[in-house]
SEPARO-665044 format. One record per residue (C-alpha): residue number from 1; z, x, y. Coordinates in nm, 2 decimals. Layout:
<nodes>
(node NUM, (Z, X, Y))
...
</nodes>
This chain:
<nodes>
(node 1, (3.03, 0.48, 1.62))
(node 2, (3.28, 0.33, 1.37))
(node 3, (3.66, 0.38, 1.41))
(node 4, (3.95, 0.30, 1.18))
(node 5, (4.24, 0.19, 1.38))
(node 6, (4.59, 0.20, 1.22))
(node 7, (4.84, 0.04, 1.45))
(node 8, (5.22, -0.03, 1.46))
(node 9, (5.13, -0.38, 1.60))
(node 10, (4.84, -0.62, 1.64))
(node 11, (4.67, -0.64, 1.98))
(node 12, (4.81, -0.98, 2.07))
(node 13, (4.99, -1.15, 2.24))
(node 14, (4.95, -0.95, 2.56))
(node 15, (5.29, -1.03, 2.71))
(node 16, (5.43, -0.78, 2.46))
(node 17, (5.35, -0.47, 2.65))
(node 18, (5.29, -0.23, 2.35))
(node 19, (4.99, -0.45, 2.25))
(node 20, (4.81, -0.43, 2.58))
(node 21, (4.65, -0.09, 2.52))
(node 22, (4.53, -0.19, 2.17))
(node 23, (4.36, -0.50, 2.30))
(node 24, (4.20, -0.35, 2.61))
(node 25, (4.09, -0.02, 2.45))
(node 26, (3.91, -0.20, 2.16))
(node 27, (3.77, -0.46, 2.41))
(node 28, (3.63, -0.19, 2.64))
(node 29, (3.49, 0.03, 2.36))
(node 30, (3.34, -0.27, 2.18))
(node 31, (3.13, -0.32, 2.49))
(node 32, (3.01, 0.04, 2.45))
(node 33, (2.90, -0.03, 2.09))
(node 34, (3.20, 0.10, 1.90))
(node 35, (3.29, -0.09, 1.59))
(node 36, (3.66, -0.11, 1.47))
(node 37, (3.84, -0.19, 1.15))
(node 38, (4.21, -0.27, 1.20))
(node 39, (4.50, -0.21, 0.97))
(node 40, (4.82, -0.32, 1.16))
(node 41, (5.18, -0.39, 1.10))
(node 42, (5.30, -0.75, 1.16))
(node 43, (5.63, -0.73, 1.34))
(node 44, (5.67, -1.11, 1.40))
(node 45, (5.63, -1.41, 1.18))
(node 46, (5.37, -1.54, 1.42))
(node 47, (5.15, -1.24, 1.40))
(node 48, (4.95, -1.36, 1.10))
(node 49, (4.89, -1.70, 1.25))
(node 50, (4.77, -1.55, 1.58))
(node 51, (4.51, -1.31, 1.42))
(node 52, (4.22, -1.53, 1.52))
(node 53, (4.28, -1.45, 1.88))
(node 54, (4.15, -1.09, 1.83))
(node 55, (3.93, -1.10, 1.52))
(node 56, (3.62, -1.09, 1.74))
(node 57, (3.71, -0.74, 1.84))
(node 58, (3.71, -0.60, 1.48))
(node 59, (3.47, -0.59, 1.18))
(node 60, (3.78, -0.61, 0.95))
(node 61, (4.14, -0.70, 1.00))
(node 62, (4.43, -0.66, 0.76))
(node 63, (4.80, -0.71, 0.86))
(node 64, (5.10, -0.58, 0.66))
(node 65, (5.45, -0.71, 0.71))
(node 66, (5.65, -0.43, 0.86))
(node 67, (5.88, -0.28, 0.60))
(node 68, (6.24, -0.17, 0.66))
(node 69, (6.32, 0.19, 0.70))
(node 70, (6.66, 0.23, 0.53))
(node 71, (6.90, 0.49, 0.68))
(node 72, (6.92, 0.69, 0.35))
(node 73, (6.55, 0.75, 0.35))
(node 74, (6.54, 0.82, 0.72))
(node 75, (6.81, 1.09, 0.67))
(node 76, (6.63, 1.23, 0.36))
(node 77, (6.31, 1.27, 0.54))
(node 78, (6.48, 1.42, 0.85))
(node 79, (6.68, 1.68, 0.64))
(node 80, (6.45, 1.76, 0.35))
(node 81, (6.10, 1.89, 0.45))
(node 82, (5.95, 1.81, 0.11))
(node 83, (6.02, 1.44, 0.16))
(node 84, (5.88, 1.41, 0.51))
(node 85, (5.53, 1.29, 0.42))
(node 86, (5.49, 1.06, 0.12))
(node 87, (5.24, 1.19, -0.13))
(node 88, (5.22, 0.86, -0.32))
(node 89, (5.23, 0.50, -0.21))
(node 90, (5.56, 0.43, -0.39))
(node 91, (5.73, 0.69, -0.18))
(node 92, (5.62, 0.52, 0.15))
(node 93, (5.82, 0.28, 0.35))
(node 94, (5.51, 0.05, 0.34))
(node 95, (5.33, 0.11, 0.01))
(node 96, (5.07, -0.15, 0.08))
(node 97, (4.97, 0.01, 0.41))
(node 98, (4.97, 0.36, 0.25))
(node 99, (4.74, 0.25, -0.03))
(node 100, (4.50, 0.07, 0.20))
(node 101, (4.48, 0.36, 0.44))
(node 102, (4.40, 0.59, 0.14))
(node 103, (4.12, 0.35, 0.04))
(node 104, (3.97, 0.31, 0.39))
(node 105, (3.99, 0.69, 0.45))
(node 106, (3.70, 0.72, 0.20))
(node 107, (3.47, 0.53, 0.42))
(node 108, (3.23, 0.71, 0.67))
(node 109, (3.43, 0.65, 0.99))
(node 110, (3.34, 0.86, 1.29))
(node 111, (3.70, 0.87, 1.40))
(node 112, (4.04, 0.76, 1.29))
(node 113, (4.31, 0.65, 1.54))
(node 114, (4.67, 0.58, 1.48))
(node 115, (4.89, 0.39, 1.73))
(node 116, (5.26, 0.44, 1.69))
(node 117, (5.51, 0.70, 1.58))
(node 118, (5.76, 0.66, 1.30))
(node 119, (5.59, 0.33, 1.19))
(node 120, (5.26, 0.49, 1.10))
(node 121, (5.31, 0.87, 1.08))
(node 122, (5.38, 0.85, 0.70))
(node 123, (5.01, 0.78, 0.64))
(node 124, (4.91, 1.15, 0.68))
(node 125, (4.88, 1.23, 0.31))
(node 126, (4.69, 0.90, 0.25))
(node 127, (4.43, 1.02, 0.50))
(node 128, (4.40, 1.36, 0.33))
(node 129, (4.20, 1.62, 0.51))
(node 130, (4.09, 1.36, 0.77))
(node 131, (4.44, 1.35, 0.91))
(node 132, (4.38, 1.68, 1.09))
(node 133, (4.10, 1.52, 1.29))
(node 134, (4.27, 1.19, 1.35))
(node 135, (4.40, 1.09, 1.70))
(node 136, (4.76, 0.96, 1.71))
(node 137, (4.91, 0.78, 2.01))
(node 138, (5.29, 0.73, 1.99))
(node 139, (5.29, 0.58, 2.34))
(node 140, (5.60, 0.78, 2.45))
(node 141, (5.85, 1.03, 2.33))
(node 142, (6.15, 0.85, 2.17))
(node 143, (6.35, 1.17, 2.21))
(node 144, (6.30, 1.15, 2.59))
(node 145, (6.41, 0.79, 2.58))
(node 146, (6.71, 0.89, 2.38))
(node 147, (6.80, 1.17, 2.61))
(node 148, (6.81, 0.93, 2.90))
(node 149, (7.03, 0.68, 2.71))
(node 150, (7.27, 0.96, 2.62))
(node 151, (7.28, 1.09, 2.98))
(node 152, (7.38, 0.74, 3.11))
(node 153, (7.60, 0.60, 2.84))
(node 154, (7.72, 0.89, 2.63))
(node 155, (7.89, 0.83, 2.30))
(node 156, (7.85, 0.95, 1.94))
(node 157, (7.59, 0.69, 1.84))
(node 158, (7.36, 0.79, 2.13))
(node 159, (7.40, 1.16, 2.04))
(node 160, (7.32, 1.10, 1.67))
(node 161, (7.02, 0.89, 1.77))
(node 162, (6.89, 1.17, 1.99))
(node 163, (6.94, 1.42, 1.71))
(node 164, (6.74, 1.21, 1.47))
(node 165, (6.46, 1.15, 1.73))
(node 166, (6.43, 1.52, 1.79))
(node 167, (6.42, 1.60, 1.42))
(node 168, (6.14, 1.35, 1.36))
(node 169, (5.93, 1.44, 1.66))
(node 170, (5.95, 1.81, 1.57))
(node 171, (5.74, 1.74, 1.25))
(node 172, (5.61, 1.39, 1.26))
(node 173, (5.28, 1.46, 1.44))
(node 174, (5.21, 1.80, 1.30))
(node 175, (4.94, 1.69, 1.04))
(node 176, (4.73, 1.52, 1.30))
(node 177, (4.48, 1.62, 1.57))
(node 178, (4.53, 1.52, 1.93))
(node 179, (4.86, 1.35, 2.01))
(node 180, (4.82, 1.12, 2.31))
(node 181, (5.11, 1.00, 2.53))
(node 182, (5.11, 0.81, 2.86))
(node 183, (5.29, 1.05, 3.09))
(node 184, (5.34, 1.42, 3.15))
(node 185, (5.72, 1.38, 3.10))
(node 186, (5.66, 1.25, 2.75))
(node 187, (5.41, 1.53, 2.68))
(node 188, (5.66, 1.79, 2.79))
(node 189, (5.93, 1.65, 2.56))
(node 190, (5.70, 1.67, 2.26))
(node 191, (5.57, 2.02, 2.34))
(node 192, (5.93, 2.15, 2.37))
(node 193, (6.00, 2.02, 2.02))
(node 194, (5.68, 2.15, 1.87))
(node 195, (5.47, 2.38, 2.08))
(node 196, (5.18, 2.38, 1.83))
(node 197, (5.10, 2.02, 1.90))
(node 198, (4.77, 1.94, 2.08))
(node 199, (4.93, 1.69, 2.32))
(node 200, (4.71, 1.50, 2.57))
(node 201, (4.80, 1.26, 2.84))
(node 202, (4.60, 0.94, 2.88))
(node 203, (4.77, 0.68, 3.10))
(node 204, (4.76, 0.30, 3.05))
(node 205, (4.52, 0.10, 3.26))
(node 206, (4.51, -0.24, 3.43))
(node 207, (4.27, -0.53, 3.42))
(node 208, (4.15, -0.51, 3.78))
(node 209, (3.94, -0.82, 3.76))
(node 210, (4.24, -1.03, 3.64))
(node 211, (4.51, -0.88, 3.87))
(node 212, (4.35, -0.95, 4.20))
(node 213, (4.56, -0.98, 4.52))
(node 214, (4.55, -1.32, 4.68))
(node 215, (4.53, -1.43, 5.04))
(node 216, (4.85, -1.65, 5.04))
(node 217, (5.14, -1.53, 5.26))
(node 218, (5.43, -1.37, 5.08))
(node 219, (5.78, -1.51, 5.09))
(node 220, (5.99, -1.34, 5.36))
(node 221, (6.29, -1.25, 5.13))
(node 222, (6.21, -1.28, 4.76))
(node 223, (6.27, -0.99, 4.52))
(node 224, (6.09, -0.99, 4.18))
(node 225, (6.16, -0.81, 3.86))
(node 226, (5.94, -0.87, 3.55))
(node 227, (5.96, -0.73, 3.20))
(node 228, (5.99, -0.80, 2.83))
(node 229, (6.37, -0.84, 2.78))
(node 230, (6.35, -0.74, 2.42))
(node 231, (6.32, -0.39, 2.56))
(node 232, (6.68, -0.28, 2.64))
(node 233, (6.59, -0.07, 2.96))
(node 234, (6.45, -0.39, 3.12))
(node 235, (6.78, -0.58, 3.06))
(node 236, (6.97, -0.28, 3.20))
(node 237, (6.75, -0.28, 3.51))
(node 238, (6.79, -0.66, 3.56))
(node 239, (7.17, -0.65, 3.53))
(node 240, (7.18, -0.36, 3.77))
(node 241, (6.97, -0.56, 4.01))
(node 242, (7.20, -0.86, 3.99))
(node 243, (7.53, -0.67, 4.00))
(node 244, (7.47, -0.37, 4.22))
(node 245, (7.15, -0.41, 4.43))
(node 246, (7.14, -0.77, 4.52))
(node 247, (7.49, -0.79, 4.68))
(node 248, (7.42, -0.49, 4.90))
(node 249, (7.08, -0.63, 5.01))
(node 250, (7.23, -0.98, 5.08))
(node 251, (7.49, -0.82, 5.30))
(node 252, (7.21, -0.74, 5.54))
(node 253, (6.98, -1.03, 5.45))
(node 254, (7.18, -1.33, 5.33))
(node 255, (6.87, -1.53, 5.26))
(node 256, (6.73, -1.30, 4.99))
(node 257, (6.68, -1.44, 4.64))
(node 258, (6.59, -1.26, 4.31))
(node 259, (6.35, -1.39, 4.05))
(node 260, (6.36, -1.25, 3.70))
(node 261, (6.04, -1.32, 3.50))
(node 262, (5.95, -1.22, 3.14))
(node 263, (5.98, -1.27, 2.77))
(node 264, (6.31, -1.34, 2.59))
(node 265, (6.58, -1.31, 2.86))
(node 266, (6.91, -1.26, 2.67))
(node 267, (7.22, -1.47, 2.72))
(node 268, (7.37, -1.20, 2.94))
(node 269, (7.09, -1.27, 3.20))
(node 270, (7.08, -1.65, 3.15))
(node 271, (7.45, -1.67, 3.22))
(node 272, (7.39, -1.52, 3.57))
(node 273, (7.15, -1.78, 3.69))
(node 274, (7.24, -1.93, 4.03))
(node 275, (7.07, -2.05, 4.35))
(node 276, (7.03, -1.68, 4.43))
(node 277, (6.93, -1.55, 4.09))
(node 278, (6.65, -1.74, 3.92))
(node 279, (6.58, -1.65, 3.55))
(node 280, (6.25, -1.80, 3.47))
(node 281, (6.17, -1.64, 3.13))
(node 282, (5.81, -1.61, 3.02))
(node 283, (5.55, -1.78, 3.23))
(node 284, (5.19, -1.86, 3.15))
(node 285, (5.06, -1.66, 3.46))
(node 286, (5.26, -1.38, 3.62))
(node 287, (5.01, -1.34, 3.91))
(node 288, (5.16, -1.61, 4.14))
(node 289, (5.50, -1.45, 4.12))
(node 290, (5.36, -1.11, 4.21))
(node 291, (5.16, -1.27, 4.49))
(node 292, (5.47, -1.45, 4.64))
(node 293, (5.72, -1.17, 4.62))
(node 294, (5.83, -0.97, 4.92))
(node 295, (5.89, -0.68, 4.69))
(node 296, (5.88, -0.58, 4.32))
(node 297, (6.21, -0.41, 4.26))
(node 298, (6.24, -0.21, 3.94))
(node 299, (6.57, 0.00, 3.93))
(node 300, (6.49, 0.14, 3.58))
(node 301, (6.75, 0.39, 3.46))
(node 302, (6.64, 0.42, 3.10))
(node 303, (6.31, 0.43, 2.91))
(node 304, (6.01, 0.65, 2.87))
(node 305, (5.63, 0.61, 2.89))
(node 306, (5.44, 0.42, 3.15))
(node 307, (5.55, 0.09, 3.30))
(node 308, (5.28, -0.18, 3.28))
(node 309, (5.47, -0.40, 3.52))
(node 310, (5.45, -0.13, 3.79))
(node 311, (5.08, -0.11, 3.75))
(node 312, (5.05, -0.49, 3.77))
(node 313, (5.25, -0.51, 4.09))
(node 314, (5.05, -0.23, 4.25))
(node 315, (4.72, -0.40, 4.15))
(node 316, (4.85, -0.72, 4.31))
(node 317, (4.93, -0.54, 4.64))
(node 318, (5.30, -0.62, 4.59))
(node 319, (5.52, -0.36, 4.76))
(node 320, (5.71, -0.16, 4.49))
(node 321, (6.06, -0.02, 4.51))
(node 322, (6.15, 0.18, 4.19))
(node 323, (6.31, 0.48, 4.05))
(node 324, (6.15, 0.81, 3.93))
(node 325, (6.17, 0.67, 3.57))
(node 326, (5.99, 0.36, 3.69))
(node 327, (5.72, 0.58, 3.85))
(node 328, (5.67, 0.80, 3.54))
(node 329, (5.30, 0.87, 3.47))
(node 330, (5.18, 0.70, 3.79))
(node 331, (5.06, 0.92, 4.08))
(node 332, (5.29, 0.75, 4.33))
(node 333, (5.39, 0.92, 4.66))
(node 334, (5.71, 0.80, 4.81))
(node 335, (5.64, 0.62, 5.14))
(node 336, (5.26, 0.61, 5.07))
(node 337, (5.21, 0.39, 4.76))
(node 338, (5.57, 0.28, 4.69))
(node 339, (5.93, 0.35, 4.78))
(node 340, (6.10, 0.57, 4.51))
(node 341, (6.47, 0.65, 4.50))
(node 342, (6.76, 0.68, 4.26))
(node 343, (6.89, 0.36, 4.12))
(node 344, (7.20, 0.40, 4.34))
(node 345, (6.98, 0.41, 4.65))
(node 346, (6.74, 0.13, 4.56))
(node 347, (6.93, -0.13, 4.78))
(node 348, (6.89, 0.09, 5.09))
(node 349, (6.51, 0.12, 5.02))
(node 350, (6.48, -0.26, 4.97))
(node 351, (6.65, -0.32, 5.31))
(node 352, (6.41, -0.07, 5.47))
(node 353, (6.12, -0.27, 5.34))
(node 354, (6.27, -0.61, 5.44))
(node 355, (6.31, -0.48, 5.80))
(node 356, (5.95, -0.36, 5.82))
(node 357, (5.69, -0.61, 5.70))
(node 358, (5.41, -0.38, 5.82))
(node 359, (5.54, -0.11, 5.58))
(node 360, (5.51, -0.35, 5.29))
(node 361, (5.15, -0.43, 5.39))
(node 362, (5.06, -0.06, 5.40))
(node 363, (5.23, 0.01, 5.07))
(node 364, (5.05, -0.28, 4.91))
(node 365, (4.70, -0.17, 5.03))
(node 366, (4.76, 0.19, 4.92))
(node 367, (4.90, 0.09, 4.59))
(node 368, (4.59, -0.13, 4.51))
(node 369, (4.36, 0.16, 4.62))
(node 370, (4.54, 0.40, 4.39))
(node 371, (4.51, 0.16, 4.09))
(node 372, (4.14, 0.11, 4.15))
(node 373, (4.08, 0.48, 4.18))
(node 374, (4.27, 0.60, 3.87))
(node 375, (4.40, 0.33, 3.64))
(node 376, (4.12, 0.11, 3.51))
(node 377, (4.09, 0.03, 3.14))
(node 378, (3.73, 0.16, 3.17))
(node 379, (3.86, 0.50, 3.26))
(node 380, (4.11, 0.49, 2.97))
(node 381, (3.84, 0.39, 2.72))
(node 382, (3.61, 0.68, 2.84))
(node 383, (3.90, 0.92, 2.78))
(node 384, (3.95, 0.80, 2.43))
(node 385, (3.58, 0.79, 2.36))
(node 386, (3.57, 1.16, 2.45))
(node 387, (3.85, 1.23, 2.20))
(node 388, (3.66, 1.04, 1.93))
(node 389, (3.35, 1.24, 2.00))
(node 390, (3.54, 1.57, 1.98))
</nodes>
């Protein structure tokens, strides 16, 4: 089987969460004999230099620098149906990508798969009749994300952003075949905007061989949060942890410390470092931090899609305390696999966990069992292979 993959990002480096699925999906399906060609947008200056890290997964790789999407053309496409899907390369935000997609669409691929939303949707006319059979994976619903931002922060800018997201998601995926998102919440948001879409749910997976729980004893009072801090919901959660959760937990357990791990912590987090709050930034290996933590605490109030960090913590048998948004797309039962509560009640759930080490052990074992049963990359690959075969 030969597949053309058109992606909003390359599959590397893996600490950038949106690249995980592209890497693991192609790696798993390559083992099954699937051959891929990759056309991807380079979002960072390093992306071109890092291409050798994944060339072995593809027969052909071409990267295109991501082009700007000026506000006038965003508005024009949103408001004028005839402008929504460029019919010629010069009408596209990324003419080079559009032309190359048109050329590659003439080749005898068994399937065509697009990863991304607004970044790649404009290639529909370049694919011609093959668009109707192509799979597109936008990861999540940006309108759902925007709804949650508006509900928390309010304001005219958030309202306008939500209106734009809804307009685009009402038409953006219509020319394509199956539209794949990571959670039922995202699927529901897209179906409400366009009931004619064939929306499927395929969750992310986890590398079970890599994320193996260790035998070392956990710290008695160490809270952990991990994420890519270029993603605004992770910054919001980290600040909420520092300002709202940690003081309430330390009132009952003065010895508690908080570790924040992950890519690109902003100055607002770095300025809050202390003996109690340790901002470590990106580390070469996150597993020791999961293994040492008493609990992984993720008071996420914003965002959409599935949270890779929750999957990783569960796989490492780290007890998880999170919000319903943090649990999106994962079949977690409160009190069985994790503790789930509103952000305002997270501190109380953390204190419950700290008072009962046996509860943490039970949650850790059940969380790992859930991941093994339902969230392997092998299962994800099989689900996509079924779509390609259809």
